[in-house]
C-alpha positions in Angstrom: 50.4 47.5 -72.6 48.0 50.1 -72.2 46.9 50.1 -76.1 45.3 46.4 -75.0 43.8 47.7 -72.2 40.8 49.3 -74.4 40.5 45.8 -75.8 39.5 44.1 -72.7 39.2 40.5 -74.0 42.7 40.4 -75.8 44.3 41.3 -72.8 42.3 39.0 -70.6 42.5 36.0 -72.8 46.4 36.1 -74.4 48.8 34.2 -72.6 51.8 36.5 -74.3 51.5 39.7 -75.7 54.6 41.4 -77.7 54.6 44.7 -78.9 56.4 46.6 -81.4 58.0 50.5 -80.7 60.4 52.5 -82.4 64.2 51.7 -80.6 64.7 54.5 -78.1 61.0 55.1 -77.3 60.8 56.6 -73.8 64.3 58.0 -73.6 64.8 61.9 -72.8 65.8 63.1 -76.1 64.0 60.8 -78.2 62.4 62.4 -81.8 60.2 59.8 -82.9 60.0 62.2 -86.5 63.7 61.2 -86.9 63.4 57.9 -85.8 60.7 57.1 -88.5 62.7 59.0 -91.3 65.4 56.8 -91.2 65.9 53.8 -93.7 66.3 50.9 -92.3 64.2 52.1 -88.9 65.2 50.5 -86.0 62.5 48.7 -84.0 62.3 46.5 -81.0 60.0 43.7 -80.3 59.2 43.8 -76.3 57.5 40.9 -74.4 54.7 42.8 -72.8 52.8 39.9 -70.9 53.8 36.5 -70.1 51.7 34.3 -67.9 54.4 31.8 -67.8 57.8 33.5 -67.9 59.7 36.8 -68.0 58.4 40.0 -69.6 60.2 42.9 -70.8 62.6 41.1 -72.8 63.6 42.9 -76.1 64.9 42.0 -79.5 66.3 44.5 -81.6 65.1 44.7 -85.7 66.3 46.6 -88.6 62.7 47.3 -90.5 62.5 48.1 -94.3 58.9 49.5 -94.3 59.5 49.7 -98.4 59.5 45.9 -98.5 57.6 45.2 -95.0 60.8 43.2 -94.2 62.5 42.8 -90.6 65.9 41.6 -89.8 67.3 41.0 -86.5 70.0 43.2 -85.5 73.4 42.0 -84.7 74.0 43.2 -81.8 72.2 45.9 -79.3 72.4 46.6 -75.4 69.0 44.5 -75.0 70.1 42.1 -77.8 73.7 40.8 -76.7 75.7 39.6 -79.8 75.0 35.5 -80.1 77.4 33.0 -81.7 76.5 32.3 -85.2 77.2 28.4 -86.2 80.2 27.7 -87.7 78.3 25.8 -91.0 74.9 25.5 -92.3 72.7 23.5 -90.1 70.9 20.7 -92.3 67.3 20.1 -91.8 68.0 16.4 -90.8 70.4 17.8 -88.5 67.7 19.6 -86.5 65.5 16.7 -86.0 
């Protein structure tokens, strides 16, 4: 959230801020060059600010930089495995 402090208007007026970072950032033996060289890269989205709820939640993604494509990771320590539906849900059933 430190990066948003320089643009005070964004930090002040936003209700929710979500940031992206390489998975493992902040850990003792983290190597940014090694993390960037992976294909796909492992990225996590973090809730940095939430006026009406919790902060700190993380969701893991695989990032394919060649295609600018994100795919949610099946399971990470911060993103426990979710049960997928047994059958595809039809649009009419969602409403």
